[in-house]
C-alpha positions in Angstrom: -107.0 -104.6 52.2 -105.2 -101.8 54.0 -105.1 -98.8 51.9 -101.5 -97.7 51.0 -101.1 -94.0 51.7 -100.3 -92.0 48.6 -97.2 -89.8 49.2 -98.0 -86.2 49.1 -95.5 -84.3 46.8 -93.4 -81.8 48.7 -93.1 -78.6 46.7 -89.5 -77.9 45.7 -88.6 -74.2 45.4 -87.8 -73.3 41.9 -84.3 -71.9 41.8 -85.2 -69.1 39.4 -84.8 -66.3 41.9 -81.4 -67.7 42.9 -80.2 -67.8 39.3 -81.6 -64.3 38.8 -79.8 -63.0 41.8 -76.6 -64.8 40.8 -76.6 -63.4 37.4 -77.5 -59.9 38.6 -74.7 -60.0 41.1 -72.3 -61.3 38.5 -73.1 -58.6 36.0 -72.9 -56.0 38.7 -69.5 -57.2 39.7 -68.3 -57.4 36.1 -69.4 -53.9 35.4 -67.8 -52.7 38.6 -64.6 -54.3 37.8 -64.7 -53.0 34.2 -65.2 -49.5 35.4 -62.5 -49.8 38.0 -60.0 -51.1 35.5 -60.9 -48.4 33.0 -60.5 -45.6 35.5 -57.2 -47.1 36.8 -55.8 -47.3 33.3 -56.8 -43.8 32.5 -55.3 -42.4 35.6 -52.1 -44.5 35.2 -51.6 -43.3 31.7 -52.2 -39.7 32.6 -49.6 -39.9 35.4 -47.2 -41.8 33.2 -47.2 -39.1 30.6 -46.6 -36.4 33.1 -44.0 -38.0 35.4 -42.1 -40.4 33.1 -40.9 -40.5 29.6 -41.7 -43.4 27.3 -38.9 -45.5 25.9 -38.9 -46.2 22.2 -37.0 -49.2 20.7 -36.1 -48.3 17.1 -35.6 -51.0 14.5 -32.8 -51.9 12.3 -30.9 -49.2 10.4 -29.8 -49.8 6.8 -26.9 -47.8 5.3 -26.1 -47.3 1.6 -22.5 -46.3 1.2 -21.5 -43.6 -1.3 -19.9 -45.0 -4.5 -18.0 -41.8 -5.1 -16.5 -39.1 -2.9 -18.5 -38.7 0.3 -20.0 -35.2 0.2 -23.3 -35.6 1.9 -25.3 -37.8 4.3 -29.0 -38.0 4.3 -31.3 -39.9 6.7 -34.3 -41.2 4.8 -37.4 -42.1 6.7 -40.0 -44.6 5.6 -43.8 -44.3 6.0 -46.3 -45.8 8.4 -46.0 -49.6 8.7 -42.8 -49.8 6.5 -39.1 -50.3 7.3 -35.8 -48.9 6.3 -34.9 -51.8 4.0 -37.5 -51.1 1.3 -36.3 -47.5 0.8 -32.6 -48.4 0.9 -32.9 -50.5 -2.2 -34.5 -47.6 -4.2 -32.0 -45.0 -2.9 -29.1 -47.2 -3.9 -30.3 -47.1 -7.5 -30.4 -43.3 -7.7 -27.6 -41.5 -9.7 -26.2 -39.8 -6.5 -22.9 -41.5 -5.9 -21.7 -38.8 -3.4 -24.5 -39.3 -0.9 -24.5 -41.7 2.0 -28.0 -42.8 2.8 -29.0 -43.9 6.3 -32.4 -45.6 6.5 -33.5 -46.3 10.1 -36.7 -48.3 11.0 -39.3 -46.7 13.3 -40.4 -48.2 16.6 -43.4 -50.5 16.7 -46.2 -48.9 18.6 -50.0 -48.7 18.8 -51.3 -46.1 16.3 -54.6 -44.3 17.1 -55.3 -43.8 13.4 -55.4 -47.6 13.0 -57.6 -48.2 16.1 -54.6 -48.9 18.3 -53.1 -51.5 16.0 -49.3 -51.7 16.5 -47.0 -51.1 13.6 -43.8 -49.2 12.8 -44.5 -45.5 13.3 -42.3 -42.5 14.0 -45.0 -41.0 16.3 -48.6 -41.6 17.1 -51.2 -39.9 15.0 -55.0 -39.9 15.3 -56.1 -37.6 12.5 -54.4 -35.3 9.9 -55.7 -32.0 11.2 -54.2 -28.8 12.5 -56.7 -29.0 15.3 -55.8 -32.6 16.3 -53.4 -33.4 19.1 -49.7 -33.8 18.4 -47.6 -36.6 19.9 -44.9 -34.3 21.0 -43.0 -37.0 22.9 -43.0 -39.3 19.9 -42.0 -36.5 17.6 -39.1 -35.4 19.7 -37.9 -39.0 20.3 -37.8 -39.7 16.6 -36.2 -36.4 15.7 -33.6 -36.9 18.4 -32.8 -40.4 17.1 -32.3 -39.0 13.6 -30.1 -36.2 14.9 -28.0 -38.8 16.8 -27.5 -40.7 13.5 -26.2 -37.6 11.9 -24.1 -36.4 14.8 -21.2 -38.7 14.0 -20.8 -37.7 10.4 -17.5 -35.9 9.4 -17.5 -32.1 9.8 -16.9 -31.5 6.0 -20.0 -33.6 5.1 -23.3 -31.9 4.5 -26.2 -33.5 6.3 -29.9 -33.6 5.5 -33.2 -35.5 6.2 -35.8 -36.8 3.8 -38.8 -39.1 3.9 -42.1 -40.3 2.6 -45.5 -39.9 4.1 -45.1 -40.1 7.9 -41.3 -40.1 7.3 -41.8 -36.8 5.4 -43.8 -35.5 8.4 -40.9 -36.2 10.8 -38.4 -34.7 8.3 -40.3 -31.4 8.1 -40.8 -31.4 11.9 -37.0 -31.8 12.2 -36.6 -28.8 9.9 -38.7 -26.7 12.4 -36.5 -28.0 15.3 -33.4 -27.0 13.4 -34.8 -23.5 12.8 -35.9 -23.0 16.4 -32.7 -24.6 17.7 -34.7 -26.8 20.1 -37.1 -29.7 20.2 -40.7 -29.4 21.3 -39.7 -30.3 24.8 -37.2 -27.4 24.9 -34.0 -29.5 24.6 -31.4 -28.0 22.2 -31.3 -29.2 18.6 -27.7 -29.0 17.5 -27.7 -30.5 13.9 -27.1 -28.0 11.1 -29.3 -29.4 8.4 -28.5 -28.4 4.8 -31.4 -30.0 3.0 -34.8 -31.4 3.9 -37.1 -33.4 1.5 -40.7 -34.5 2.1 -42.7 -36.6 -0.2 -46.5 -37.0 0.3 -46.3 -35.8 3.9 -47.6 -33.1 6.2 -46.3 -30.7 8.9 -47.0 -31.8 12.5 -47.1 -29.1 15.2 -47.9 -26.3 12.7 -49.9 -24.4 15.3 -48.1 -21.2 16.5 -45.0 -22.1 14.4 -45.0 -18.6 12.9 -45.0 -17.0 16.3 -42.2 -19.2 17.5 -40.0 -18.4 14.5 -40.7 -14.7 14.5 -40.0 -14.5 18.2 -36.3 -15.2 17.7 -33.9 -13.5 15.3 -31.7 -16.6 15.1 -34.7 -18.8 14.4 -35.9 -16.5 11.6 -32.4 -16.5 10.1 -32.1 -20.3 10.2 -35.6 -20.8 8.8 -34.9 -18.4 5.9 -31.7 -20.2 4.9 -32.8 -23.9 5.2 -33.7 -25.4 1.7 -36.8 -27.6 1.8 -38.4 -29.6 -1.0 -42.0 -30.7 -0.6 -43.6 -32.9 -3.2 -47.2 -34.2 -3.4 -49.5 -36.0 -5.8 -52.9 -34.4 -6.4 -54.6 -37.9 -6.4 -53.2 -38.9 -3.0 -56.1 -40.6 -1.2 -54.0 -41.5 2.0 -52.5 -38.1 2.8 -54.7 -35.8 0.7 -53.1 -33.2 -1.4 -54.5 -30.3 0.6 -52.4 -31.3 3.6 -49.2 -31.0 1.6 -50.3 -27.7 0.2 -51.3 -26.4 3.7 -47.9 -27.5 5.1 -46.1 -25.6 2.4 -48.1 -22.5 3.1 -47.6 -22.8 6.8 -43.8 -23.1 6.4 -43.7 -20.2 3.9 -45.7 -17.9 6.2 -43.4 -18.9 9.1 -40.4 -17.6 7.2 -38.9 -20.7 5.4 -38.0 -18.8 2.2 -36.0 -21.5 0.5 -39.1 -23.7 0.2 -40.0 -25.5 -3.1 -43.3 -27.2 -3.5 -43.9 -29.6 -6.4 -47.2 -30.9 -7.5 -47.6 -34.0 -9.6 -50.8 -34.6 -11.6 -52.3 -38.1 -11.3 -49.9 -39.2 -8.6 -51.3 -41.1 -5.6 -49.7 -42.1 -2.4 -46.5 -43.5 -3.9 -43.5 -42.3 -5.8 -42.7 -42.5 -9.5 -39.4 -42.0 -11.4 -40.2 -38.5 -12.5 -40.6 -37.5 -8.8 -37.3 -39.1 -7.8 -35.6 -37.4 -10.7 -36.8 -34.1 -9.3 -35.4 -35.1 -5.9 -32.0 -36.0 -7.5 -31.8 -32.7 -9.4 -32.8 -30.7 -6.4 -30.3 -32.4 -4.0 -27.5 -32.1 -6.6 -28.1 -28.3 -6.9 -28.7 -27.5 -3.2 -25.8 -29.6 -1.9 -23.4 -28.8 -4.7 -22.7 -32.4 -5.5 -20.1 -33.3 -8.0 -21.7 -34.9 -11.1 -23.9 -37.9 -11.2 -23.6 -41.6 -11.8 -24.8 -42.9 -15.2 
């Protein structure tokens, strides 16, 4: 018999190095692209803030008409993640028949405090601290929107601003704009506010407020004559009580002499009838309203 040759196995290169190189290159490219995109976005945003102004689309505005003689109009601002409708229902039940309530809805935007989650907010906020950055563009945009809502009211009607939580913050910020006669960006603020109410809120842009007020005789005069009511619960676990107290102290030191600060024992981050009764009595007295509805 003729022996059949046994085939010699030909060694096949194991493709491990190829896979390793492929994965290495893929990861390298992925990291490179990630870094490139990160840098691009950072530079884009930086330039965008300096060269262009953001546009804000505000939500629906709810209006509660006065049931009696129209003597005052107040824009009331909701808190973070809320809308104007929820507060309009409560305000309509108050015994204040001579007040017209305007309840706008804030724009929906990413909020740093919520990890960038988008919700209705009057401005962006990362932390409640005097050392934290202030979203001046967002603050001015919301304050200007509120002023625009009040600009069409009759000349004989007294106007004011009030709010809860973040709404209170923008209300008090508007009070500082009224006193200074300008927004944070330098544009003139022309609304003559007669009353400002802030429940469970804080004061944005408090740094250097005293110097700004004292640097102008007109600003000091307007600050001294503007009535402000601040109210805060000492059990608030969302906007801690100390921030409300600090805001009241900052405003008082800056020259807001018509400031009233009310503290409510056991009150958390919400309102209760006794607090709203205090608001009604204060508004009736400060605005000179005629009577109340039973």
